[in-house]
C-alpha positions in Angstrom: 27.6 -0.8 5.5 27.2 -4.0 7.4 25.1 -6.6 5.6 24.0 -9.8 7.3 22.9 -13.0 5.5 19.7 -14.9 6.4 19.5 -18.3 4.7 16.1 -19.9 4.9 16.7 -23.6 5.1 13.8 -24.9 7.3 11.3 -26.3 4.8 10.4 -29.9 4.4 10.2 -29.8 0.6 6.9 -31.6 0.3 6.9 -31.6 -3.5 10.4 -33.2 -3.6 9.6 -35.7 -0.8 12.8 -35.0 1.1 14.6 -31.8 2.3 16.1 -30.1 -0.8 18.7 -28.6 1.6 20.4 -32.0 1.6 20.5 -32.6 -2.1 24.0 -32.7 -3.5 25.0 -30.6 -6.5 28.6 -30.5 -7.7 29.8 -32.3 -4.6 28.1 -30.1 -2.0 24.7 -30.0 -0.4 22.5 -27.1 -1.4 22.5 -25.7 2.1 26.3 -25.7 2.2 26.5 -24.1 -1.3 24.4 -21.1 -0.3 26.1 -20.7 3.1 29.5 -20.8 1.5 28.4 -18.2 -1.0 27.1 -15.9 1.8 30.4 -16.2 3.7 32.5 -15.7 0.6 30.4 -12.5 -0.2 31.5 -11.1 3.1 28.0 -11.1 4.8 28.2 -11.0 8.5 26.7 -12.5 10.5 25.3 -15.3 8.4 22.2 -16.9 10.1 20.8 -20.2 8.8 17.2 -20.9 9.8 16.6 -24.7 10.3 13.5 -26.7 10.7 12.9 -30.0 9.0 15.7 -32.5 9.8 17.5 -29.7 11.6 20.4 -31.8 12.9 21.2 -33.3 9.5 21.1 -29.9 7.8 23.2 -28.3 10.6 25.8 -31.0 10.2 26.3 -29.9 6.6 27.4 -26.5 7.8 30.2 -27.8 10.0 33.3 -25.6 9.9 31.6 -22.6 8.4 31.4 -19.3 10.3 27.6 -19.3 10.4 25.0 -19.3 13.2 22.1 -21.7 13.1 18.7 -21.1 14.7 15.8 -23.4 14.8 12.3 -22.4 13.7 9.9 -24.6 15.8 7.0 -23.4 13.5 8.8 -24.2 10.2 5.7 -26.1 8.9 3.7 -22.9 9.1 5.6 -21.4 6.2 8.4 -19.2 5.0 7.2 -16.1 6.8 7.8 -17.8 10.1 11.4 -18.6 9.1 11.9 -15.0 8.0 10.7 -13.8 11.5 13.1 -16.2 13.2 16.0 -15.2 10.9 15.6 -11.5 11.2 15.2 -11.6 15.0 18.2 -13.9 15.3 20.5 -11.3 13.8 20.8 -9.7 17.3 23.5 -7.3 16.4 23.2 -4.0 14.6 23.3 -4.4 10.8 22.4 -2.1 8.1 20.6 -4.7 6.0 19.8 -8.4 5.7 20.2 -10.4 2.5 17.6 -13.2 2.4 18.5 -16.3 0.5 17.0 -19.7 -0.3 18.8 -23.0 -0.8 17.4 -24.1 -4.1 18.6 -21.4 -6.6 21.6 -22.9 -8.2 22.5 -19.7 -10.2 23.2 -17.8 -7.0 26.8 -17.4 -6.2 29.0 -15.1 -4.1 29.4 -12.6 -7.0 25.7 -12.1 -7.2 25.3 -11.6 -3.5 28.2 -9.1 -3.5 26.4 -7.2 -6.4 23.3 -7.0 -4.3 25.3 -5.6 -1.3 27.3 -3.2 -3.5 24.1 -1.9 -5.1 22.7 -1.2 -1.7 25.9 0.6 -0.6 25.8 2.7 -3.8 22.1 3.5 -3.9 20.9 3.3 -0.4 17.7 1.7 -1.7 15.5 0.1 1.0 15.2 -3.1 -1.1 17.6 -4.6 -3.6 16.1 -7.6 -5.3 17.2 -10.1 -7.9 15.4 -9.8 -11.2 14.6 -12.9 -13.3 11.9 -13.8 -15.7 9.2 -11.2 -15.2 9.6 -10.9 -11.4 11.7 -9.5 -8.6 12.5 -11.9 -5.8 15.1 -13.5 -3.6 17.9 -13.3 -3.0 16.9 -9.9 -1.9 18.5 -7.4 0.4 16.3 -5.5 2.9 17.5 -2.4 4.7 17.0 -2.3 8.5 14.1 0.1 7.9 12.2 -2.7 6.2 12.7 -5.3 9.0 9.3 -4.5 10.6 7.5 -5.3 7.3 9.3 -8.7 7.2 8.4 -9.4 10.8 4.7 -8.4 10.1 4.4 -11.1 7.3 2.0 -13.9 7.9 3.7 -17.2 8.7 2.7 -18.6 5.3 3.9 -15.5 3.3 7.3 -15.0 1.7 9.2 -11.8 1.1 7.9 -11.3 -2.5 4.9 -9.4 -1.1 7.2 -6.9 0.6 9.2 -6.5 -2.5 6.1 -5.9 -4.6 4.4 -3.6 -2.1 6.1 -0.4 -3.2 8.0 -1.0 -6.5 9.5 2.5 -6.5 11.7 1.7 -3.5 13.2 -1.4 -5.1 16.4 -1.6 -7.2 16.9 -4.7 -9.3 20.0 -6.7 -10.0 19.7 -9.2 -12.9 20.1 -12.8 -12.0 20.5 -14.8 -15.2 18.8 -18.2 -14.9 17.2 -17.1 -11.6 13.9 -18.7 -12.4 15.5 -22.0 -12.2 14.9 -23.6 -8.8 14.6 -27.0 -7.5 11.2 -28.4 -6.5 11.4 -32.0 -7.8 14.1 -34.5 -8.4 13.8 -34.0 -12.2 14.6 -30.3 -11.6 17.9 -31.2 -10.1 18.7 -33.6 -12.9 17.8 -31.0 -15.5 19.9 -28.3 -13.9 23.1 -30.3 -13.5 
């Protein structure tokens, strides 16, 4: 099974006041951390969707075997970045694993567990489970791509995951509810 990675790194992080992709945690920017995890997990290709401060964010990916694409409508919302990322895959893949930059508990092992669960079960959606929800990182089989592309520009993948729960297999992500929206979140999670 060929699983691609789609890293959504286009947002302007309005609540934080600066792009969270460029925040440094344990010596690396958040965008580099997630891209390195995707590469280490064996995802191929890995597409990183850029928007706000695209050149700065892209420079953080230097030397990594990833492809960057620009979402000119990044301000419209996450759905627009999902559209750009899925369309940019270009080559035949069996599934795409969608990731964000601000989930510090996501590592290569968790991404591999999602891909292995897909290979083992053939489930159309393999989502991370944390708190009382299922969310990203989440893997979507090729058959689900049209649903991702049909999302409104301001919608995220959670609606696709929740639409038909019986087709979703969950992989636990301890600490997955912890993300970064403010500077104090980053300080608290260090």
